[in-house]
N, C-alpha and C positions, 0 to 999 in steps of 0.2 A: 503493499500500500503506499502511496505516496502522502507525504506529511504536509499538510498546509495549515494555514491561519485563517479562519473565517471572520471577519469583521463586518457587522451589521452597520446600516445607515452610513456609507462611505462614500457619497458622491460629492459633498460639501465639508466645509468647515473642520471639525476636530476630526471625524472619520478619516477624513483625506490625511491627516497629520499621522495617524495611527498606521495607515495603508503604507506610507511613505516611510515610517520608521521601521516597520517589519521587513519591507523590501529593499532597504539600505543595507539592513542586515543579512540580506540575503535569503530571507524567508518566501516561500510561495505563498501567495495570498488568494484567496477569494473574498470578494466584496459585494454588498447588496444594497440596493436603492430601490425605492418604489415605482421608478419611471424607467421603462425600457431605454428611452432615449437619453436619458441623464446618465443611466448606467453605461450605455455604449460610448457616451462622450468621454465618461472619466475613464472608461477602460482605455481608449486610445490614449489618453493623455498620459496615464501610469506606464504604459507599456513604451511609449516614447521616452519618457525619463528613465524607466527600470528595464531596458531592453534584455538583459541577462537574467530577468527574474521573471517567473510564471505568475501573472497576475490576471484572474479571471473576475467579471463581472456577472451578477446573476440579480434579476428583478424580481422582487416578492414585495407583497403587501402584509400587512399584519392581520388585519381583520376583513372580515365578509359585509358586516355592519357593526354598530357601535355594541351590541351585545354579545358578538359570535367572533371569535379568534378563529383564523383561516387555518385549521389544523392541517388541513390535505394539503396546502401550499408548503407547509414545513415537511410534511413526508414525502412530498414531490421532490423537494432540494436535496434531502438526504437520499433518495432513491437513486437521483441522478448523481450522486457524488459516489455513492457505492458503484455505479455501473462505471464510473471512469477511475475506480480503484484509488480515491482520493479518501484519506483519513483526517478529520478535523482534529488536529491535536490541540491546538489553541482557539477557543472561542471568545471573541471580544463583542460584548453586548453594548454598543454604542448607539444604535437607534432609539428614539424616544418620542413619545409625543409631549410636547412642551407644555401642553394645558393652557396654552394662551386665549385670552377673551372669555374665559369662564367665569361669570360672577356669581358667588354664593347667593342662594335665595331667587335667583333670575332665572339661570339656565337650567333646561332640563336634565332629568337624572341621567339620560343616556350620556350627555357630554361628560360626566363624572365617570360612567362606565368606561367609555372609548379610552379615556387615560389610563386607568388602571387595567383594562384588559391589553393594551398595547405593551405598557411599561412592566407589567408584572406577569400576567397570564401568557403571552405571546412568548416572553423571554424564558418563561419556565418551558414551554413546549420546545423551543429550540434546545434549552439545556437537556431535557428528558432525551430527545433523539441523539444527541452529541454524545451523552454519557454512556448511553447503551454500547456506542461504538468504542468510546475511551475504554470504557470496560473490558472489552474484548481484546483490545491491542496493549493494555498494560497499563494506561492511565492517560490523563492528559490535564488541562487546566482551563478555567473558564475566568474571565476579568469583565465583572460589570463596571461600565462607565455610569456611575451613579450620581450624586450631587451633595454639596454641602448643606442644600435644603432639606435633605434627611433629617437633620437637627436644627435648623434655623429657618423660619418658616418666612414667607414675602407674601405681601397683598395679593390677593385675587389668585392664588394659585393653588388653592386646597387640594386639587386633583394631583396636581403634579406633585406636591410635599407628600401627599399620602402614597402615592405610589414610589417614590424614593424611598421613604420609610418602609413600606412594604416590601420593596425590592432588597433592603440591606437584612431584613429578617429571613427572607428566603436565601439570600447569600450565606448566611450562617447555617440555617439548617441543611441548605446542599454541602456546604464544608464539612459538617459533621457527618451527614448520611452516604457521602461520597468518598470520603478520605479512605475507606477500606478498598476502593478500587483504584488507589493512587490517583485520585482526581482532586487536584487543588483547586479551591475556588475562592476569589477575592474581589476587592472592589475599589476601584479609585473614585474619590469624591472631590472633583472640581468645584471651585467657586466660580467667579465671573470669568468668561473665556473671551479674548479678543479673537471676534468671528465677524462674519459679513454683517450681522448686525449693528456693529460700530458704525460702518460705514452707512448703512441704511439709517440710522438714528442718532447723528453725531450729538444734537443738542442734550438728548436723553442721557447718552453716555458720557459726556462731560461734567456731568452733576450728580450722576447717581452715587448714594453713598458707599455701596459697595465695591467701588473702584479705589477707595482709600484704605487701602491695605497696610500692616504694620512694616513691610518691606517697600511699600510705596510703588507696587506695581501689580498688574493682573498677568492671567497665565495667558500664553500662546497655544495653540494646538500642540506645537511640539513638546511643552510642558506635560500635557496629558499623555502624549504619545510614551514619553519616557518613562512616567509611571506605569503605564500598561505593560511596556516591555520589561520593567524590572518584575513585575509579577509575573509574566509569561516566561522569562529567560533566566531570572536570577535569584529567583525567591523558593529553590526547591524545599525548604522545610517551614513555608509560611502558606496558611490557609485560614480561612474564615476572618482574614484581617483587611483594614481599612486604611487606605493611604490619602490624607486630604492634600489638595493641591490647591489653595486658594489665596496665597500669599500671607496667611495667616488670620483670614478673616475670621474664621470659628474661635479663635481663642479671644478676641475682643469683645468687650460688652457693648460697645458701638463704635462706630467709625471716628476717627480724629481728623476732621477736616482742616486744612490749613486755614489758619485765620485770615488772610487775604481773600481765598476762595470763598469763604463763608460769607464775608462781607460782600463780595460781588453778587452771590445769590440772593442775598436778603436787599439787594440794593442801598446798603449802606456805604460810608466812605471814611477814609482814616482821617 
């Protein structure tokens, strides 16, 4: 069997950085995205940049509708992998429903269900199929790209926060139950990440409190990719662990905003 890393949600942003990190290390990679067109475009871009590494794209969606995980599509994916004699030694669960635009008491229950089904149930389905094969092959590892919002809530994101908290509980349960198969399960917890959303909403990101970290900077995708790589390649005796990559945001009670910037935001002057 040929060993590959499977990275979900890797046509843009952090997923791209993860694929490129593994490709740069010489790992064969399969990545997923929802749009066949975007997957094809990303695959061409990856192959041009890493011509000596096998990088394959696969289009897949998580849900049939808000209430129903598309389990058949996961079965189809792993059946295809089996037919190609591909073994997923590392599964990186990066794809997520951000749960944007959901206001408590206003949106229908199905909006909440959609986020939980994507971020928890669909990921469980992927893990279930991957671990069956890892068990047969003597082991493997799973890395969840989670979020520091699993511990620190943010406004109007109840579904997302709940899903990330649930995902961490699932990670720990998997680490316990799958350890006997030599399968390690860990999670990277990013805080704010400098993605294309920064370019699309410059005014918001110029003053958002979570950008004021103790080290004075926020993460790039490469920072998250390095943490994922650590768990996948370097942490032989680590399972059920969390690695926070948020510039120290989680440790502070509140962000310390420089005095001159605080005055700017309030319209004050010196």
